[in-house]
LOVO-524677 format. One record per atom (N, C-alpha, C): residue in three letters; x, y, z. Coordinates in pm, whole numbers, plus 32768, in hexadecimal, padded with zeros to 4 digits. Each point is the difference from the previous one (the first is absolute). Example, Ala and Ser with C-alpha at 12.3 -4.5 7.8 and 13.67 -1.06 7.14 Angstrom:
% residues 2
ALA85277DC7830CALA7FA780778000ALA805A80788000SER7FDD80697FB8SER805280778006SER7FB3806D8049
% end
This chain:
% residues 390
UNK80537F8E7FEEUNK7FC2806E8027UNK8063805E7FF1UNK7FF0808D7F9AUNK8025808C7FD8UNK7FD18062807CUNK804280498069UNK7FD380478048UNK800D807A7FD4UNK7FAC80748017UNK802180837FB7UNK80208056807CUNK805E805E7FECUNK801280648065UNK7FC080508046UNK7FF18058804AUNK7FC1806B800FUNK802A80777FACUNK7FB480577FCEUNK802F80837FC2UNK802E8067807FUNK8036808D7FE3UNK802380558050UNK7F608032805BUNK800C802C8067UNK7F8D801A802DUNK7FA580567FE0UNK7FAD80088010UNK7F6480BA7FECUNK80107FF6807AUNK801480858068UNK7FA280138061UNK7F9C807B7FDFUNK7F727FEC802BUNK7FA180837FC7UNK7FA0800880ADUNK803E8091800BUNK7F9B80388082UNK7F9780587F8DUNK7FB07FE98046UNK7F53801A7FEDUNK7FFD805F8047UNK7FE980827FD7UNK800C807C804BUNK7F9580298015UNK7F8F800F805CUNK7F65804C8010UNK7FF280AA804AUNK804680257FA8UNK800980988044UNK7F9080638017UNK7FA47FB97FF7UNK7F4D801E8024UNK7FA97FAD7FABUNK7F8F8005804AUNK7F8F7F9A7FB5UNK7FA1801F7FC7UNK7FFD8074800DUNK7F7C80537F99UNK80257FFF7F6BUNK7F857FFC8002UNK7FDB7FD17F65UNK7F7D80317FA8UNK803480317F94UNK7F7C805D7F93UNK7FBF7F8D7FD7UNK7FD27F90802CUNK7FC47F567FC4UNK7FBA7FDA804EUNK7FA27FEE8024UNK7FB37F9F8059UNK7FEA7F497FC6UNK80567FB47FDBUNK7FF07F987FC9UNK7FAC7FAA808AUNK7FA47FC47FF7UNK7FAD7FBC808EUNK80537F96803DUNK805A7FA97F96UNK803B7F87802BUNK80B180468077UNK802280607FD1UNK807D8030801FUNK80127FEE80ABUNK805F7FD48031UNK7FFC7FDD8060UNK806B806F806EUNK800D804A7FAEUNK7FF4809F805BUNK7FCC80538025UNK7F657FC67FAAUNK7FC980638026UNK7F9380308071UNK802D7FE58075UNK7FEE80478091UNK805480907FEFUNK8079800E7FBAUNK80638076802DUNK7FDC80417F43UNK7FBE7FAE7FD5UNK7FFC806B7F54UNK7FE380918007UNK7FCF802B806CUNK7FE280AE800BUNK802C801F8052UNK80887FE08044UNK8060802E8067UNK804980617FC3UNK803A8083800EUNK805D80387FD2UNK80B07FE2800DUNK7FDD7FD38080UNK80987FDB805FUNK804A7FC07F96UNK8087804A800CUNK80617FC47FCEUNK80C67FE58047UNK803D7FE57FC6UNK80887FFE801FUNK803380858053UNK804B80178054UNK802F80677FD8UNK809D7FEC7FB3UNK805B80897FDCUNK807A7FFE7FDEUNK807B7FA18050UNK7FC580058091UNK808D7FDA8057UNK7FB97F888012UNK7F937FB07FD8UNK7FCC7F727FDFUNK80257FB27FDEUNK7FEA805F7F61UNK80287FB97F6FUNK80897FE57FFCUNK8079804C8042UNK80867FEB7FFEUNK800B7FC08095UNK7FDB7FE8804DUNK80077F808058UNK80027F5B7FB1UNK7F6A7FFB7F80UNK7FF57FAC7FD6UNK80697FE37F9CUNK7FF680937FBCUNK80817FE77F84UNK80907FA08064UNK803E803B8064UNK806B7FF38025UNK80037F47801BUNK7F7B7FDE805EUNK7FF87F74801FUNK80167FB67F5AUNK7FCC80197F8FUNK80147FB97FADUNK806280177FD4UNK804B80718001UNK809F7FFF7FEDUNK80847F948033UNK7FBD80038088UNK80307FB48077UNK7FEC7F577FBAUNK7F867FD67FEBUNK80157F867FC4UNK801D7FE67F77UNK800B80367FC1UNK803B80137F72UNK80877FDA8033UNK805A80528041UNK808C80028021UNK80107F60805AUNK7FB17FC88043UNK7FF17F808034UNK800A7F917F8AUNK7FAC800D7FAAUNK7FC67F957F87UNK80B780257FC1UNK801580467FBAUNK807080217FE6UNK80807FB18031UNK80098006807CUNK80597FEE804AUNK7FEF7F768025UNK7FA97FA07FCFUNK7FC27F638028UNK80217FDB7F4BUNK7FAD802D7FADUNK800F7FC37F75UNK803880337F96UNK804880728009UNK806480537F8CUNK7FAD803A7FA4UNK7F6680157FFEUNK7FD580157FA9UNK7F6780018014UNK7FC280848006UNK7F93803A801FUNK7FB480437FE1UNK7F717FF57FA3UNK7F99808D7FCFUNK7FD07FFD8064UNK800280958046UNK7F91803F8041UNK7F8380687FB2UNK7F857FF38004UNK7F7F80537FF6UNK7FD9803A8046UNK7FC080497FE1UNK7FC380778077UNK7F8480117FB9UNK7F777FE18039UNK7F9F7FF87F8DUNK7F91802E8060UNK7FD1808D7FD3UNK7FB2803F8058UNK7F2B7FA17FD6UNK7FE180118056UNK7F837FBB7FE6UNK7F7180368068UNK7FBA7FEB800FUNK7FA780418068UNK7F927FE68010UNK7F738022800AUNK7FBE80867FA3UNK8043802A7F4DUNK800A8071802AUNK803980087F6FUNK8058808E8017UNK807C7FC77FC0UNK8083805A801AUNK7FEB80777F88UNK7FC97FED7FB4UNK7FE7805E7FB9UNK7FB880877FEFUNK7FBB7FD6809AUNK7F9C80898035UNK803A80528033UNK809D7FCD805FUNK804D805E802EUNK802C80787FACUNK8024804F8077UNK803680A57FB5UNK80847FD77FB7UNK7FF580277F84UNK80977FC97F9EUNK807480478041UNK7FFE807F8085UNK80947FF4803CUNK80027F86806CUNK7F9A7FBD803EUNK7FE47F6D8043UNK80787F8E7FC3UNK7FDA80107F6FUNK80417F977FA7UNK806780297FD1UNK803680AF8008UNK807780227FBFUNK80597FBE8069UNK7FF7802A8086UNK80397FCD8077UNK80247FA68024UNK7F947F927FE7UNK80037F4A8006UNK807A7FED7FE3UNK7FEB80027F4FUNK808A80167FCDUNK807A80148016UNK7FF88080800CUNK808E8034801FUNK80207FC0809FUNK7FC87FD48033UNK803E7FDA80C7UNK80337F577F8FUNK7FA37FD57FB3UNK802D7F587FB7UNK809080308004UNK801D807D7F8FUNK80BA800D7FB4UNK80247FFF8079UNK7FDB804A8061UNK808280358052UNK7FFB7F808041UNK7FAF7FB58042UNK804C7F728053UNK80137F887FACUNK7FFF80147F66UNK80457F9D7FE0UNK805680317F8EUNK804E80898011UNK808980347FCBUNK807D7F8B7FF0UNK7FF57FD97F7DUNK80637FB27FA2UNK7FC37F737FF5UNK7F557FD28028UNK7FF17F7D8021UNK7F8280027F32UNK7FF17FB27FC7UNK7FB080377FC0UNK7F647FAB802AUNK7FBB80648053UNK7F7B7FD38035UNK7F82800E7F79UNK7FA47FC08026UNK7F96801C7F98UNK7F7D80378049UNK7FBE80487FD2UNK7F7C803E8038UNK7F977FE37F8BUNK7F807FDD8080UNK7F997FDB7F98UNK7F8D803F8057UNK7F957FDC7F8AUNK7F8280258097UNK7F927FBD7FABUNK7FB07FDA802DUNK7F967FC57FFFUNK7F58806A800AUNK7FB980047FA7UNK7FB6807E7FC1UNK7F757FA97FD0UNK7F9280818025UNK7F617FC87FAEUNK801480537F82UNK8063808E7FE4UNK801280237F89UNK7F7D80607FADUNK7FA380158088UNK7FB580527FF7UNK800880978016UNK7FE1800A7F6DUNK80318095801AUNK805E80938013UNK80887FA47FE7UNK806380138008UNK804F80997FCDUNK800F804C803EUNK804C806F7FA3UNK807A7FDC7F9BUNK8012806C7F95UNK80707FC77FB5UNK80828059805BUNK7FD480688037UNK809E7FF18080UNK7FFC7F72803CUNK7FBB7FE08032UNK802E7F66803CUNK802E7FAB7FD2UNK7FC47FF67F66UNK80147FAF7FC1UNK80AB80097FCDUNK8023807C7FDEUNK807B803B7FE2UNK80527FDF8066UNK7FE380038082UNK80388007806BUNK80747F137FEDUNK7F577FCA7FF5UNK80257F797FF1UNK804280117FA3UNK801F80167FCCUNK80577FEE7F5FUNK808D801E8027UNK800A8095801BUNK808080178007UNK805F7FED808DUNK7F9A7F9A802FUNK80457FC38060UNK80057F738018UNK7FF97FB17F8CUNK7FE17F837FE5UNK7FD67FBF8077UNK7F9080338026UNK7FB87F868033UNK7FBA7FAB7FC2UNK7FF47F7C8012UNK7FB27F907FE4UNK7F707FFB802FUNK7FA880197FADUNK7F80801C8016UNK7FB87F707FCAUNK7F9F7FBD80ABUNK7FB67F9D7FE3UNK7F65800E7FFEUNK7F9F80117FAEUNK7F8E804A802AUNK7F8D7F988012UNK7FC08007804FUNK7F947FA2802BUNK7F9080187F9EUNK7FBB7FCB7FB2UNK7F937FCA7FC5UNK7FCB7F8B7FC7UNK7FA17FCF8048UNK7FC47F997FB8UNK7F937FE47F8AUNK801580517FBFUNK7FB9800E7F84UNK7F8E7FF67FFAUNK7FBD7FAF805FUNK7F3980198029UNK7FE980848015UNK7FB480657FCBUNK7FCD80678010UNK7F8E80018077UNK80128078803DUNK7F9F801D8079UNK80217FB88065UNK80887FF2802BUNK802B7FB0808AUNK8055806E8040UNK8035803C7FD3UNK8093805E8018UNK7FAC806B7FFAUNK7F898037805FUNK7FCD8084800DUNK805C8086804AUNK7FDA804E7FA6UNK803B8081802CUNK7FAE8020808AUNK806480658082UNK7F938026806BUNK7F7580258012UNK7FFF80767F64UNK7F4F80177FEFUNK7FEF7F6E7FA5UNK7FF87F7C8019UNK7FB57F9C7FB5UNK802980007F2EUNK8051802B7FF6UNK7FF380107F69UNK80867F9E7FAFUNK7FDB7FD17FB5UNK80437FC77FA9UNK807F80247FE1UNK807E7F8D8002UNK808F80348008UNK80397FD27F7DUNK7FCD7F977FBBUNK80837FA97FBAUNK800480537F6AUNK7F8D80657FD3UNK802680777F9AUNK8098806B8025UNK800C800F807BUNK8040807C8052UNK80867FB07FFFUNK7FFD7F87802EUNK80917FAC7FF9UNK80257FD07F9DUNK7FE17FD77F7DUNK7FFC7FCB7F85UNK8065809D7FD7UNK7FBD80598016UNK8041807B7F9AUNK807C803B805FUNK7FF67FC98075UNK80AA801D8057UNK803D7F727FCDUNK7FD17F8A7FE1UNK80927FDF7FA3UNK80007FF77F90UNK7FB380397FCDUNK805880377F67UNK805E806E8039UNK7FEF80338047UNK805180758004UNK80628004803BUNK80037FAC8038UNK807E7FA2805DUNK805D7F9C7F69UNK7FAC7FE37FB3UNK804C7F987F99UNK804C80417FB2UNK7F8F80A07FDEUNK805C80567FACUNK80598046804EUNK80267FEB8083UNK8083802D801CUNK80677F918014UNK80017FA17FF1UNK80707FAB7FDDUNK801D7FDF809FUNK7F79800C8050UNK7FFE7FAE8093UNK7FD57F5F8016UNK80747FB1801BUNK7FD17F898017UNK7FA07FE28061UNK7F8E7FA87FBFUNK7F797FFA8087UNK7FCF7F707FE9UNK7FFA7FAD8061UNK7FD37FAA8024UNK7F867FEA8007UNK7F6D7F898002UNK7F9D803F807FUNK7FE77FA3806EUNK7F938039802BUNK7FE97F6F8086UNK7F3980137FDCUNK800C7F668012UNK7F488015801EUNK7FE37F498038UNK7FC0804A805BUNK7F8E7F9F8079UNK7FC07FAD7FDAUNK80067F6D8013UNK7FC67F7D7FB3UNK7F9D80088086UNK7F7E803F7FD8UNK7F8A7FDE8063UNK7F5A7FAC7FC9UNK7F84802A801DUNK7F987FE47FBEUNK800B808D7F92UNK802680537FECUNK7FC5805C7F9FUNK807D7FD47F79UNK804F7FF3802EUNK808E7FBE7F85UNK80187F737FDAUNK7FE67FB78092UNK7FFA7F447F9AUNK7F847FE07FBBUNK7FB4802A7FB5UNK7FCC7FE17FA1UNK805D802A7F74UNK8023806E801FUNK802680477F6BUNK80B880058016UNK80187F778034UNK80AE800A7FF1UNK8023801F7F83UNK7FCC7FB17FAEUNK801A7FC47F6CUNK802180B77FC0UNK7FBB80338016UNK7FDE80927FA4UNK80768075803AUNK7FF07FE680C0UNK8094802E8033UNK80707FF57FCDUNK802D7F957FE3UNK80627FBE7FC5UNK802C80397F72UNK7F9B7FFC7F94UNK7FE780567FACUNK8040807D7FDAUNK7F9B80548063UNK80248091801BUNK80887FDA7FF6UNK80567FEA8089UNK8071803D8013UNK80857FD87F99UNK7FB87F7D7FCAUNK80507FF17F7BUNK801D80867FA9UNK7F6C801B7FDDUNK7FD4808D7FA4UNK809980A88054UNK7FD37FD98048UNK804480858057UNK80B27FC57FEFUNK801D7F6B7FF8UNK808D7FF17FE8UNK8043802A8080UNK7FC27FF28071UNK802D801E8094UNK7FF97F94805BUNK805C7FD88072UNK7FFB7F6C805FUNK7F7C80358045UNK7FEF7F7D8029UNK7F7D7FFB8075UNK7FFE7F8B806EUNK802A80638069UNK7FEC7FA38085UNK7F567FE37FFCUNK7FEF7F7D8060UNK7F777FE77FFFUNK80047FC780B3UNK7F97804C8052UNK80007FED8089UNK7F7B7FDE8022UNK7FD97F8E802EUNK7F877FE2803FUNK7F9A80638088UNK7FA3801B7FFAUNK7FB580588058UNK80457FE7807FUNK804580818044UNK80268000808AUNK7FB080088084UNK80297FB98069UNK7FA580278060UNK803B80918015UNK7F46803C8082UNK804B809A800FUNK7F847FF38060UNK7FED807F8039UNK7F97801D8070UNK7F6F7FD37FD5UNK7FAE7FF48066UNK7F707F947FF1UNK7FB680AB7FCAUNK8058807C8014UNK7F9480947FDBUNK7FE37FF87F6BUNK80587FAE7FA7UNK7FF1802E7F63UNK7F767F9A7FC1UNK7FD180697FA8UNK7F807FC87FCEUNK803E7F9A7F83UNK803B7F8B8019UNK80107FBB7FDDUNK7FC57F357FAEUNK7FBE801F8011UNK7F8E7F9B801AUNK80087FB17F53UNK7FCA80667FDBUNK800A7FD57F3EUNK808C7FEC7FC4UNK8064800E804DUNK80AC7FF47FCBUNK80317F578040UNK7FBD7FC48071UNK802E7FAF8039UNK7FEB7F707FA4UNK806F7FAD7FFAUNK800C7FB67F7FUNK80497F5F8059UNK7F897F8F7FF5UNK80447F6C8033UNK80867FC97FE5UNK802F7FB8804FUNK808A7FE47FE5UNK7FBC7FAC7F60UNK7F917FAA7FECUNK80087FA37FBFUNK8001808A7F32UNK7FBB804D8040UNK7FF480657F9BUNK809C80467FF8UNK804080258039UNK809B802E7FF2UNK80647FA57FE8UNK7FD67F7D7FF0UNK804F7F967FC9UNK7FF3801F7F68UNK7F797FF28008UNK7FD87FF37F46UNK8023805F7FE0UNK800480868023UNK800C808D7FA0UNK80B580167FECUNK80337FB58050UNK80A5800F7FEAUNK800C7F847FB0UNK7FCE7FA87FF8UNK801A7F677F83UNK7FD8804C7F85UNK7F7980528018UNK7FD780087F78UNK806D809D7FB1UNK802880148059UNK808380A37FE1UNK80777F9B7FC7UNK80157FAC804AUNK806C7F9E7FEEUNK80087FCE7F48UNK7F9D7FEF7FE6UNK7FDB7FC97FA1UNK7FEC80457F66UNK7FD580658009UNK7FD680817FC8UNK80BC804F7FE3UNK80337FEF8075UNK80B080087FFDUNK80477F9D7FBFUNK7FFD7FC38012UNK80467F537FA8UNK80007FFE7F7BUNK7F5280267FE4UNK7FDE7FC67F7EUNK8041806C7F90UNK7FFA80A3803DUNK801180647FC5UNK808A80167FE2UNK80577FA58013UNK80A8800C800AUNK804180268056UNK7FB78045808BUNK806D800D8090UNK7FFF806A7F92UNK7FA580637FBAUNK807E80817FFCUNK7FE180578058UNK7F9D80228074UNK7FFE805D8079UNK805C7F95805FUNK804180918047UNK803B7FD38065UNK7F817FFD8068UNK80167F90802BUNK7F707FF68075UNK80207FD2806CUNK800A803B8061UNK80517FE780B8UNK7F7F80088033UNK80167F838074UNK80587F988008UNK7FF27F6A7FAFUNK7FA180277F83UNK7FA07F647FD2UNK80AE7FF87FC7UNK8030805C7FA3UNK80857FB77FB0UNK804A7F9F8042UNK8054805580A0UNK803D7FAF803CUNK7FBA7F86804BUNK7FA1800B8002UNK7FAB7F6C8019UNK7FF87F7C7F79UNK7FEA80627FA9UNK801F7F7D7FAFUNK80877FE07FC9UNK808A805E803EUNK807F7FEC800AUNK80117F8D8058UNK7FE2800A805EUNK7FD87FA18059UNK800E7F7A7FE5UNK7F9D7FE07FB1UNK7FA37F8E7FE1UNK807D7FEC7F89UNK8023804F7F73UNK805E7FD57FC7UNK80687FA78052UNK804780418067UNK806C7FD28030UNK80017F788084UNK7F5D7FF78000UNK7FEC7F838039UNK7FCF7F6C7F65UNK7FFB80537FA6UNK7FEE7F737FBDUNK8094800A7FB5UNK8067803D8014UNK80867FFA7F8EUNK805C7FCB8097UNK7FA1801A808BUNK80767FC0805CUNK806F8091803EUNK7FD9805A7FEBUNK8062806D8020UNK7FF1800E809AUNK804C802C800BUNK7FFD802780E0UNK80288076800DUNK7FCA804A806CUNK802580BC7FCBUNK803B7FCB80CFUNK802880778015UNK801E80098098UNK7FA480538038UNK7FE27FC38048UNK7F9D803E807FUNK801E80778020UNK7FBA8056801AUNK801380768048UNK7FD07FDC808BUNK8074805B803EUNK7FE17FCD80BBUNK803680808025UNK7F8D8079803DUNK7FF68046803BUNK809780298035UNK80187FB28047UNK807B7FDC808DUNK807F80137FBDUNK7FF47FE17F4FUNK80C97FFA7FCDUNK7FBB806A7F9BUNK7F987FDF7FE8UNK800080637F84UNK7FE18099801DUNK7FBE8010805DUNK7FC58088800FUNK7F6F80078000UNK7FBD807E8006UNK7F5E80397FAAUNK8000801A7F79UNK7F957FF77FDAUNK7FD380607F5EUNK7FD980348012UNK7F8D80268089UNK7F85806B7FD7UNK7FF98057808DUNK801580608025UNK7FB9803B8083UNK7FA480717FCBUNK7F907FEE804CUNK7FAC807B8004UNK800580468054UNK800080B48000UNK7FF780548060UNK7FB980498006UNK7F6F7FE5807BUNK7F9A80567FF0UNK8008808F801CUNK7FC8805D8009UNK7FDA80668018UNK803180178093UNK7FDC7FBA8049UNK8059800380B6UNK806B7FC08028UNK80427FE67F8DUNK80897FAD7FBBUNK7FDC7F968077UNK7FD77FE38000UNK80007F528014UNK80437FC77F7EUNK805A7F9B8037UNK801A7FA67F49UNK7FEE7F4F801EUNK7FBF7FF77F88UNK7F8B7F587FFDUNK806E7FB57F93UNK7FFC7F9A800DUNK7FEB7FA97F8FUNK7F8E801F7FC2UNK80187FDC7F72UNK7F8E803B7F9DUNK7F637F777FF1UNK80547F6F8023UNK7F777FC3801EUNK7F8780128041UNK805C803B8081UNK7FCB801C8088UNK7FE980818030UNK7FF980667F87UNK7FC280718003UNK7FAA80418086UNK800C804B8063UNK7FA0803F8047UNK7FE67F69807DUNK7FFD7F8A8004UNK801F7F938060UNK8043801E804DUNK7FEB7FE18069UNK806180418091UNK806F7F818007UNK7FDF7F727FDEUNK80857FB27FC3UNK8057801A7F9BUNK7FCB80567FA4UNK8051803A7F80UNK8032807F804DUNK801A8025804FUNK804680918022UNK80867FC9805AUNK805E80507F9FUNK80867FD28043UNK80488065804FUNK7FC080928010UNK80368068804EUNK7FCE80687FDCUNK80198082804CUNK800680AE7FB9UNK8051800B7FEAUNK801380657F96UNK807F806D7FF1UNK7FE7805F8045UNK7F76803B802FUNK80298090804AUNK801F7FDF808AUNK802E7F598042UNK80547FD68079UNK80597FD98009UNK80247FB27F58UNK80617F867FF8UNK807D80477F7DUNK80767FDC7FECUNK80347FD17F8CUNK7FDF7F8A7FDEUNK80587FF77F68UNK7FE47FA97FDCUNK80327F938020UNK80808011803FUNK80547F828021UNK7F967FA9807CUNK7FDF80908056UNK7FC87FE18092UNK7F907F857FC0UNK7FB880227F9EUNK7F7A7FD57FBAUNK80167F5D7FFAUNK806D7FEB7FC3UNK80407FA17FCCUNK804B7FA4804EUNK8025804C809CUNK803C7F9F8066UNK7F657FE7807EUNK7F84802B7FEDUNK7F9C7FF6803AUNK7FE17F528011UNK7FBA7FEE8074UNK7FAA7F927FE9UNK7F9E7FF57FD1UNK7FAD80507FEFUNK7F837FEF7F5BUNK80297FE57F80UNK8084805C7FFCUNK804F7FAF7F6EUNK801F7F73801EUNK80348005804BUNK80537F4B8004UNK7F4D7FA27FE6UNK7FD4802F8081UNK7F707FB37FD5UNK7FA37FF67F60UNK803B80847FBCUNK7FC57FEA7F94UNK803C7F957F9BUNK809F7FDE8017UNK80407FC17FD5UNK7FCE7F507FF8UNK7FD87FED809BUNK80177F5F8019UNK7F3E801F7FD7UNK7FDB803A800EUNK7F757FEA7FBAUNK7FEB80007F59UNK8053802A7FC0UNK800B7FED7F87UNK80597F717FFAUNK80437FCC8034UNK806D7FBC800BUNK7F767F5B8002UNK7FE5802D8061UNK7F7E7F778017UNK7FAD800F7F98UNK7FC9805F7FFEUNK7FA7800E7F82UNK80177FB67F5EUNK8072802A7FE3UNK80657F837FA9UNK802F7F788007UNK800880118056UNK80167F528042UNK7F5A7FE07FF3UNK7FA47FF6803AUNK7F857FFC7FFCUNK7FC87FDA7F82UNK8019808E7FAAUNK7FC57FFD7F9FUNK80387F997F88UNK8061802F7FDCUNK80667FCF7F97UNK80157F7E7FF9UNK80177FDC80A2UNK80147F5A8006UNK7F987F947FB2UNK804D7FCA7F78UNK7FA37F867FEBUNK7FCB80517F7FUNK8011806F7FC1UNK7FCD803D7F97UNK802680127FADUNK7FC27FA87F3CUNK80367FD67FC7UNK804680777FABUNK7FF480778014UNK803C805A7FCDUNK80B180608069UNK7FE97FB68083UNK805080488043UNK80C080067FDFUNK800A7F9E7FBAUNK80847FFC7FA7UNK802380897FA3UNK7F8F80277FD1UNK7FFA80327F6BUNK7FBC80AA8024UNK7FF77FF1809FUNK7FB4808A8029UNK8069801E807BUNK800C80A58002UNK8064802A804FUNK7F987FF68077UNK7F7F80107FEEUNK7F9A800E808CUNK7FC5809D800DUNK803C80537FB7UNK7F9A808E8029UNK7F7A7FD17FCBUNK7FCF7F977FAAUNK7F6E7FFE7FECUNK7FB47FE68096UNK804D7FD38042UNK7FB07FF48084UNK7FE4808B8065UNK802C807B7FC1UNK7FD9808E8024UNK7FC380487F9EUNK7FBA7FBB7FA4UNK7FC980677F78UNK7F8C7FBD7FE9UNK7F99806F7FD0UNK7F987FA87FAAUNK7F9F7FF880A4UNK80268019804FUNK7FA97FE3808FUNK7F7980317FFCUNK7F9A7FAF8017UNK7F7380627FF5UNK7F947FFA806DUNK7FC9802E8029UNK7FC980248097UNK7FAC7F4B802AUNK801C7FB37F76UNK7FCA7F588020UNK804B7FC38052UNK80077FEF8091UNK804D7FD48059UNK80097F677FF2UNK7F8E7FC27FE5UNK7FEA7F9B7FFEUNK80797FB57F90UNK803180487F98UNK80367FCF7F9EUNK80A57FF5804BUNK8038806C8058UNK806F7FCF805CUNK806380767F66UNK80658003804CUNK8076804B7FCEUNK80137F957F6BUNK802280587F8DUNK80437FAA7F80UNK7F6B7FCA7FC2UNK7FB37FFA8044UNK7F737FF37FDAUNK7FEF801C7F46UNK7FF78066800BUNK7FCF802D7F74UNK80877FDA7F84UNK806180118037UNK80737FFE7FBEUNK801B7F4B7FF0UNK7FFD7FAB8068UNK800A7FB87FC6UNK7FA67F707F79UNK7F8C80598040UNK7F7D7FF07F86UNK803180057F94UNK801A808E7FCBUNK803B804B7F7BUNK80547F8F7FDDUNK807E7FF18034UNK80807F897FE1UNK7FCA7F7E7FC9UNK7FA37FCA8062UNK7F9A7F837FDDUNK7FCB800E7F67UNK7FA480697FF1UNK7F9D80237FA9UNK806D80097F6EUNK807480328017UNK8049800A7F95UNK803F7FC07FC4UNK80577F838070UNK7FFE7FAF7FBEUNK7FE97F7E7FDDUNK7F508008800AUNK7FA27FA67FD7UNK7FFC80457F66UNK7FF780737FFBUNK7FBF80167F75UNK80587FEB7F98UNK80B0802B803AUNK80407FD47FDEUNK800B7F827F98UNK7FD77FA08077UNK80057F577FD4UNK7FAF800D7FA4UNK7F7F8020801AUNK7F9C7FF27F93UNK8004802E7F78UNK805A80618003UNK8010801B7F78UNK80757FDD7FE7UNK80557F60803AUNK804F7FC47FA1UNK805E80038009UNK803080AD8085UNK8075802B8009UNK80557F87805FUNK804B7FE17FE2UNK80497FA98036UNK8079801C8032UNK80877FCF8059UNK805E80508019UNK804980337FCFUNK7FE77F887F6EUNK808B803F7F67UNK7FA880787FC3UNK7F6B800D7FD1UNK7FDE805F7FDDUNK802A80798085UNK7FD080128075UNK8002807E8039UNK8058802B7FE5UNK809A7FD28010UNK808D80297FD0UNK800E804A7F9DUNK7FB87FBC7F79UNK7FFF80297F89UNK7FAA80B47FF9UNK7F947FBA804EUNK7FB680A07FF1UNK804C80858059UNK80257FCC806BUNK804880288038UNK8074805A7FF0UNK806D7FEE7F98UNK80517FFC7F8FUNK7F97808D7F9FUNK7F997FC57FB1UNK7FED804B7FB5UNK7FB980608051UNK7FB58014804CUNK7FB68089805BUNK80688046803BUNK80977FE4800EUNK80578041800DUNK8004802580BEUNK7FD97FB4803CUNK7FE27FF6807DUNK805E7F7D803DUNK807A804C8012UNK804C7FC48021UNK802A7FAE80AAUNK7FD57F8A8001UNK7FDD7FE88074UNK80927FA58046UNK809180217FA4UNK808F7FC68053UNK803A80AF802AUNK7FA980617FDDUNK806380838019UNK7F9880408080UNK7FA27FB6802EUNK7F838014803AUNK8065802180B0UNK7F957FE78080UNK80428020806DUNK7F6B7FDC8045UNK800A7FE7809FUNK7FBD7FB68075UNK7F81808E7FCEUNK801E804D7FB4UNK7FA080928023UNK7FCB7FC67F82UNK80177FB87FB4UNK7F7180317F7DUNK806B80077F68
% end
């Protein structure tokens, strides 16, 4: 069996300067705070960026090569005053002098001024646009549809040559239309990340969006089929990476398993109150690692709470991945991806179901180990140049 080494690590810091938003998407997990204008101060931003730089140096010392990404999240980052956005980018540059740090933001792109679009382009900020394709769901504060304005913003960004990707939520409004969603992003020519409906406050009016585990599995399988039959033209995550896991399993190619204790963390989320979370446990008390208001990053990493999170992950990986057909070919990250509110599935439920569906479909189509290797080469999806991260 061939074993694929890890690629140089990427560490992403998702920073919530504010929860304030100009939309009222009923399924949003930040529902209770969308009207809250509170935001981090300049001093608090400095503490967050100092922690990010400290962790960057720690990772460089450990592995020799690391890419740090700082991603603004919300709420809606582009409703912040332009002076705040400029100040944030300037602070990133000040803290990361001599380092090739990457800035990004996730936006709904609703009615964004030319000044802010120019700011994004001039500062090489990578933009991820939340857009579900299905109309009448992502509404403005006044209850107006937003799709037209968002498409206009996308076109204005594309004309400026700005790299753009998409994010779509798979819930009851999008599940029946995943094939059209796929085709829409193929037409735009931009990558797409799909995520299931996330758990959130009971106060949000989201009953119409709830999706059963079986319906989620069906939607993801249909999305894979459309993607595969279309020639894998769309950079579709995490489905592309799960497909690669299946290919590696069929070709007996192993990957190095990710281990936070040895390899470090890939994603940190910093809330407006400077609490630091792991992405799969945002706002859960057992997912909170510490507070940058009270602690340095070194203190958080040395804390009992952080050690407990390492132990919990090691236990989850041992209990969930042991005996899995895809264990050798999968780095273990799907254990923390595609989590949905359906706790009866357990961690990795939707991801494991999709891995199995992908392999069933390939074999039903007569794609055996020999043919999957040939298809992989034809579609330039280089299995042997991958890593445990896909």
